N, C-alpha and C positions, 0 to 999 in steps of 0.2 A: 572274138576277143577271148582267147583261151586263158589269158592271164587274169581275167576279171574275178573268178571265184577265189583265187589265191589272194588277190589284193583285198577283196571284201573280207576275207577271213582275218587278214592282218589288221584291218581297220576295226573289226569287231573285237579282236583280242586287245588291241591298244586301248579301246574305250573302257575295258574292264581291268586294265593293269593297275596294280596297287601302288600307292605312294603314301608318304606320310600325310595322313588326313586328306588323301586324294587332292593334294595341293599342287602337284606337278602337272603342267599342261603339256600336251602333245600336239605337234603339228605334222600332219601327213600331207605329202604332195605327190600327186600322180602326174607324170609328164610322159607323153608319147611322141613328142616332136624332138628330133635329134638336136636341132639348134637350141632348143630350150634346155635340153639336158646339159649341153655344153655351157650355157649361160648360168644355170644353177650350180654346176661344178665350179665355175669361176667364182661365184659368190661364196662358195664353201672353201675356196682355196685348195681344191682337190690336188692340183699339180704339186703344191707345196708339201702336203703330207705324204704324197707318193714318193717324191724326190728325196724327202728327208729320211728315208730308210725305216719308216715306221712299220713296214710289213703290210700295210693296207694296199688294196688294189684300187683301180679306178671305178669304184662301184657306182658313183653318181652318174658319170658320163656313159657308163656301159650298161646300166640297169635297163631292163626291157620296159619298165614303166616308172 
């Protein structure tokens, strides 16, 4: 799992991220199964914001974790 140290660093940094009175919550999801990536991308309406010309790429469905 060569990606694990990077993911762990992201989690550590997110837990220390500042917000107003530390009131913002963060949710991090790590998915390694391709079909689950596609499912999560569908929940986030990924195809819609890619097709809409927003300039975003298919990050959710193509992310390694």
